[in-house]
C-alpha positions in Angstrom: -45.3 -22.3 -50.7 -47.1 -20.8 -48.4 -46.0 -19.9 -44.3 -48.3 -20.9 -41.7 -47.6 -19.3 -37.8 -48.9 -22.3 -35.4 -48.0 -20.8 -31.9 -49.9 -24.0 -30.4 -46.7 -26.4 -31.9 -44.7 -27.2 -29.0 -42.8 -30.6 -29.2 -42.4 -33.6 -31.4 -45.9 -35.2 -31.3 -47.7 -32.1 -32.2 -45.2 -32.5 -35.3 -45.9 -35.5 -36.5 -50.3 -34.6 -35.0 -49.8 -31.4 -38.0 -47.9 -33.8 -40.7 -50.4 -36.5 -40.3 -53.3 -33.9 -40.5 -51.9 -32.5 -43.6 -50.7 -35.7 -45.9 -53.4 -36.4 -47.0 -54.9 -33.1 -48.4 -54.6 -33.3 -52.2 -51.3 -31.2 -53.7 -50.1 -30.3 -49.6 -46.3 -31.8 -49.7 -43.8 -30.7 -48.9 -44.6 -30.1 -45.9 -41.8 -28.8 -43.9 -42.7 -28.1 -39.7 -40.3 -25.9 -38.1 -40.5 -26.2 -34.0 -38.2 -23.5 -33.3 -40.1 -20.9 -34.8 -43.3 -22.8 -35.1 -43.6 -22.3 -38.6 -44.9 -24.8 -41.5 -44.0 -24.7 -44.7 -47.1 -25.6 -47.2 -47.1 -26.9 -51.1 -51.1 -26.4 -51.6 -54.2 -24.9 -50.8 -53.8 -22.4 -47.9 -57.3 -22.5 -46.7 -57.1 -26.6 -46.2 -54.6 -26.5 -44.2 -56.2 -24.4 -42.1 -59.0 -26.3 -41.5 -57.4 -29.4 -41.1 -54.9 -27.2 -38.6 -57.3 -25.9 -36.8 -59.7 -29.3 -37.1 -57.2 -31.0 -34.7 -56.7 -28.1 -32.3 -54.1 -26.2 -33.0 -55.3 -22.5 -35.7 -53.2 -21.2 -37.7 -52.6 -18.5 -39.2 -51.0 -17.7 -42.9 -47.3 -15.5 -42.5 -46.8 -15.4 -46.1 -47.9 -17.1 -49.4 -46.2 -16.9 -52.8 
């Protein structure tokens, strides 16, 4: 699992956009999105998740990668 910080994610619409961007990436599920901490947990390639988020205007950074 990889924990990502997405500081620009702040509302339900942001959450839906992030989930939609990550859904088509092979192996990305499950995706957990926490608006309170502005963090996302993904089970998939961190580089692919970072690229997908950046492409929709939500730059992210890796917090932990296990």
